[in-house]
C-alpha positions in Angstrom: 19.1 59.8 -105.3 17.6 62.8 -105.5 20.4 65.0 -106.9 21.7 62.0 -108.9 20.8 63.0 -112.3 22.1 66.6 -113.9 19.2 67.8 -116.1 19.9 71.0 -118.1 17.5 73.5 -116.8 17.7 77.3 -117.0 17.2 79.1 -113.4 14.7 82.0 -113.6 15.0 84.4 -110.9 13.5 83.5 -107.5 10.2 85.8 -107.0 9.0 87.3 -103.9 5.3 86.6 -103.9 4.4 90.2 -102.4 5.6 91.6 -105.9 3.7 89.7 -107.8 1.9 91.9 -110.2 -1.5 93.6 -110.1 -2.8 91.2 -107.3 -0.6 89.6 -105.3 -3.4 87.3 -103.7 -4.9 86.2 -106.7 -1.9 85.7 -108.8 -0.7 83.4 -106.1 -3.5 81.6 -105.7 -4.3 81.0 -109.5 -0.8 79.7 -109.2 -1.5 77.1 -106.7 -4.6 75.8 -108.3 -2.8 75.1 -111.6 -0.2 73.1 -109.1 -3.1 71.6 -107.3 -2.3 73.0 -104.1 -4.1 73.4 -100.9 -6.6 75.7 -98.9 -3.7 75.8 -96.3 -1.4 77.0 -98.9 -3.7 79.9 -100.1 -3.1 83.4 -99.9 -6.1 84.0 -97.5 -5.1 80.9 -95.4 -1.6 82.9 -94.7 -3.5 86.0 -93.8 -5.9 84.7 -91.7 -3.3 82.8 -89.4 -1.5 86.5 -89.3 -4.6 87.2 -87.3 -3.5 84.6 -84.7 -0.1 84.7 -83.9 1.9 83.4 -86.8 3.8 85.2 -89.6 3.2 84.2 -93.6 5.8 84.1 -96.0 5.3 82.8 -99.8 7.9 81.4 -101.5 7.8 81.0 -105.7 10.1 79.4 -107.6 10.1 79.2 -111.1 12.4 77.4 -113.6 12.5 75.7 -116.9 11.7 72.4 -114.8 8.3 74.1 -113.3 7.3 76.2 -110.7 7.6 75.0 -106.9 5.9 77.3 -104.2 5.9 77.1 -100.0 4.2 79.4 -97.8 5.8 78.9 -94.5 3.9 80.1 -91.3 6.7 81.3 -88.5 5.2 81.3 -84.9 8.0 83.1 -82.6 9.0 82.5 -79.2 11.5 85.4 -78.1 13.9 85.5 -79.9 13.4 82.2 -82.4 10.8 80.9 -84.4 9.7 77.6 -86.1 8.6 77.3 -89.4 5.6 75.5 -90.7 4.4 74.7 -94.2 1.0 73.0 -93.8 -0.3 70.7 -96.8 2.8 72.1 -98.7 4.8 73.0 -100.6 3.5 72.8 -104.0 5.7 71.3 -106.8 4.7 71.3 -110.6 8.0 69.7 -112.7 11.0 68.2 -111.9 11.3 67.6 -108.6 14.8 66.6 -108.3 15.6 70.4 -109.9 13.0 72.1 -108.1 13.0 70.9 -104.5 16.8 72.0 -103.9 16.0 75.8 -105.6 12.6 76.0 -103.4 15.1 74.1 -100.3 17.6 77.4 -101.0 14.8 79.7 -100.4 13.5 77.7 -97.1 16.5 77.8 -95.7 17.4 81.7 -96.5 13.6 82.5 -95.0 14.4 80.7 -92.2 17.7 82.6 -91.6 15.1 85.6 -91.8 12.9 84.8 -89.6 15.7 82.8 -87.1 14.1 79.9 -87.7 15.7 76.7 -85.8 13.8 73.9 -88.3 11.0 73.9 -90.7 8.0 71.2 -90.7 6.7 70.4 -93.9 3.6 68.6 -93.9 3.4 67.6 -97.9 -0.4 67.6 -98.8 1.2 64.6 -101.6 4.6 63.0 -102.3 6.9 65.1 -103.2 8.6 63.0 -105.7 11.8 63.2 -103.7 13.9 59.9 -104.3 16.3 58.3 -102.2 17.2 59.0 -98.4 15.7 62.0 -96.5 19.4 63.0 -95.8 20.0 62.9 -99.4 17.1 65.8 -99.5 18.7 67.4 -96.3 15.3 66.8 -94.5 14.8 64.2 -91.6 11.7 62.4 -90.4 9.6 64.9 -88.8 7.3 65.1 -85.7 3.4 63.0 -85.7 1.1 65.0 -88.2 0.0 68.4 -87.1 -3.0 68.2 -89.4 -5.1 64.9 -89.6 -2.7 62.4 -91.0 -6.0 60.9 -92.8 -8.9 62.1 -94.3 -12.3 61.1 -96.5 -12.2 62.7 -99.8 -15.2 62.3 -102.5 -16.0 63.7 -105.6 -18.7 66.0 -106.2 -21.5 64.9 -108.7 -25.7 66.0 -109.2 -27.5 65.0 -106.2 -28.5 61.7 -107.1 -24.8 60.4 -107.0 -24.1 62.2 -104.1 -26.7 60.1 -102.0 -26.0 56.7 -103.8 -22.4 56.7 -103.0 -23.6 56.7 -99.5 -23.8 53.9 -97.2 -27.4 53.2 -96.8 -27.5 54.2 -92.6 -26.2 57.7 -94.1 -28.3 58.1 -97.1 -31.2 56.6 -95.0 -30.5 59.8 -92.0 -30.1 62.2 -94.8 -33.7 61.3 -96.0 -35.0 61.3 -92.4 -33.7 64.8 -91.4 -35.8 65.7 -94.7 -38.8 64.3 -93.6 -38.5 65.9 -90.1 -38.7 69.1 -91.7 -35.0 70.1 -90.8 -34.2 73.3 -92.4 -30.5 74.9 -93.7 -29.3 78.2 -93.4 -26.6 79.9 -95.0 -24.9 82.7 -92.8 -21.9 85.0 -93.7 -19.6 86.7 -90.9 -23.0 88.4 -89.1 -22.4 88.8 -85.0 -25.6 86.6 -84.1 -24.9 83.8 -86.5 -21.3 83.7 -85.3 -22.6 83.5 -81.3 -24.8 80.8 -82.3 -22.1 78.6 -83.9 -19.8 79.3 -81.1 -22.4 78.1 -78.4 -22.6 74.9 -80.2 -18.8 74.5 -80.6 -18.7 75.1 -76.8 -21.3 72.4 -76.3 -19.7 70.0 -78.8 -16.5 70.2 -77.0 -17.6 69.9 -73.5 -19.5 66.8 -74.7 -16.9 64.9 -76.8 -14.0 66.5 -74.5 -11.7 68.2 -77.2 -10.5 71.5 -76.8 -11.7 74.3 -79.6 -10.5 77.8 -80.6 -12.0 81.1 -79.7 -15.3 83.1 -80.7 -12.9 85.3 -82.7 -10.7 82.3 -84.6 -14.3 81.6 -86.5 -14.8 84.9 -86.9 -11.8 85.7 -88.4 -12.3 82.7 -90.7 -15.2 83.7 -91.9 -14.6 87.0 -92.5 -11.0 86.8 -94.2 -12.5 83.9 -96.7 -15.4 85.8 -97.4 -18.0 84.4 -100.2 -15.2 81.5 -100.2 -16.2 79.9 -97.1 -19.9 79.5 -95.7 -21.7 79.2 -92.3 -24.3 76.3 -92.5 -27.0 75.6 -89.8 -29.6 72.9 -89.4 -32.5 74.3 -87.8 -35.7 72.4 -86.2 -38.4 75.1 -85.6 -36.2 77.9 -84.6 -33.5 76.2 -82.5 -30.3 75.3 -84.1 -29.1 71.7 -84.3 -25.8 71.7 -86.0 -23.4 74.2 -88.1 -20.5 73.6 -90.0 -18.0 75.8 -91.5 -16.8 74.9 -94.6 -14.3 76.8 -97.4 -13.3 76.7 -101.0 -9.9 76.4 -102.1 -9.1 78.1 -105.7 -12.3 76.5 -106.9 -11.1 73.1 -106.9 -12.1 71.9 -103.5 -14.6 72.2 -100.4 -13.0 71.4 -97.3 -15.4 70.6 -94.5 -13.5 72.7 -91.4 -15.5 73.2 -88.5 -18.4 71.7 -87.0 -20.9 70.9 -84.0 -24.1 70.5 -83.0 -26.2 70.4 -79.8 -26.9 67.7 -77.5 -30.8 67.5 -77.7 -32.3 66.7 -81.2 -29.1 64.4 -82.6 -31.8 61.6 -83.7 -33.1 64.2 -86.2 -30.4 63.3 -89.0 -29.4 67.2 -88.6 -25.8 66.1 -88.8 -26.0 64.3 -92.6 -28.0 66.7 -93.9 -25.5 69.6 -93.1 -22.8 67.6 -94.9 -25.3 66.8 -97.7 -25.9 70.6 -98.6 -22.6 71.3 -97.8 -21.3 69.2 -100.7 -23.7 70.6 -102.6 -22.6 74.2 -102.0 -19.0 73.3 -102.9 -20.5 71.8 -106.1 -22.2 74.9 -106.8 -18.9 77.0 -106.6 -17.7 74.8 -109.8 -15.4 72.2 -106.4 -15.1 69.0 -107.8 -14.0 67.3 -104.6 -15.3 67.4 -100.9 -12.9 66.1 -98.1 -14.4 66.0 -94.9 -11.3 66.8 -93.3 -9.9 64.2 -90.7 -10.9 60.6 -89.6 -8.1 58.6 -87.3 -5.2 57.0 -89.0 -5.6 53.4 -87.8 -9.4 52.0 -88.4 -11.6 52.0 -85.2 -13.4 48.9 -84.1 -16.8 49.7 -84.1 -18.9 49.8 -81.6 -22.3 49.7 -83.6 -24.0 52.9 -82.0 -25.0 54.6 -84.8 -28.4 53.9 -85.4 -31.6 56.0 -86.8 -29.9 59.1 -87.6 -28.0 59.6 -84.9 -24.1 60.0 -85.2 -21.9 57.7 -82.8 -20.4 59.8 -79.9 -16.7 60.8 -80.3 -14.6 61.6 -77.2 -11.3 62.6 -76.3 -8.8 60.1 -78.3 -12.2 57.9 -79.3 -12.8 58.3 -82.8 -15.1 55.7 -83.7 -17.9 57.9 -84.0 -16.6 60.3 -85.9 -15.1 57.6 -88.6 -18.2 56.1 -88.8 -19.9 59.2 -89.5 -17.6 60.4 -92.3 -17.0 57.6 -93.8 -20.3 56.9 -94.2 -20.8 59.6 -97.2 -18.7 57.2 -99.7 -15.7 58.4 -101.1 -12.0 57.4 -100.5 -10.1 57.3 -97.8 -6.6 59.2 -98.4 -3.7 59.3 -96.1 -0.7 62.0 -96.1 3.2 61.4 -96.2 4.7 61.4 -93.3 5.8 64.7 -91.8 9.6 66.2 -92.8 11.6 68.6 -90.8 14.8 70.8 -92.2 16.8 71.7 -89.6 18.5 75.0 -89.5 20.2 74.7 -86.4 20.9 70.9 -85.9 21.7 71.2 -82.4 18.5 72.7 -81.0 15.5 70.9 -82.0 14.7 69.9 -78.8 14.1 73.3 -78.1 11.2 73.7 -80.8 9.6 70.8 -78.8 9.6 72.3 -75.9 8.5 76.1 -77.1 5.2 74.0 -78.2 4.8 76.8 -81.0 2.4 74.9 -82.7 0.0 75.1 -80.1 -3.4 76.8 -81.5 
């Protein structure tokens, strides 16, 4: 059980993250990096989401048993809210001691924000022992972020190519032979407009919803030099684009991507990912996260040939799965989602409010 042992520890005061000395954002992200935390727990992610309807609250608990951190995002509907800890919390030390201390702070923050419940979507197992109820939790909803992803080590160019499967490696080299060029852009209006046009074209072709133009622009501007917008171009035309971010100097993450309907057989999307990996490596990142694949391995349709990625429409993720796993690396499955109920009789209301949309 989580509380079965009673180690002797010295409890230190809980730290309000906003009062961290000198530069609070840098101090938060430095501590997060020490705990191998995720980008969605970074200070900049909280600042970014606050521009789009969320309120970020950061909790930091220190104890002689270790350190625990949680960035809680609140979404309000009328007088109540729902809390969300995406890809967190980050716990370094003894979870039997640190989790109850952090849970107290989550409860206190929930009361201040009139939260019905807090959704916890861990980046890695929290180390809790026993039934969920012994940790004060219940099983939560389906994953809000992807439940599985592909991660690969960032090595030299030859090693990056070698870990790809034959078709993916061929597609990267095909794009190079056809003189597809890669451009890097910051948050300038012309580049954002082009990216958003590609996003709309991709969404229409593949039947999925996208964010507003301002969402992607704000992402780039908030993350600054910790993010990059890459375009693959041929004879001046934009074939595809990706938006990639780096977390705490440890991991580069493919966040958003799009491609034109024409010229999809030039290998541009493959070359873009290869260049994005190199960008992350040049920033000192050790791994590259391709962000999301289906939770179940789909049946192959054999439709990917000649540098063209198989189509992905709606809930049919076969093309996406084939594309991402072709780069090699390791498939990572995330722990299931948990829920801390602050007002136990009202969890149905949170579902009805659908606060996580957007």
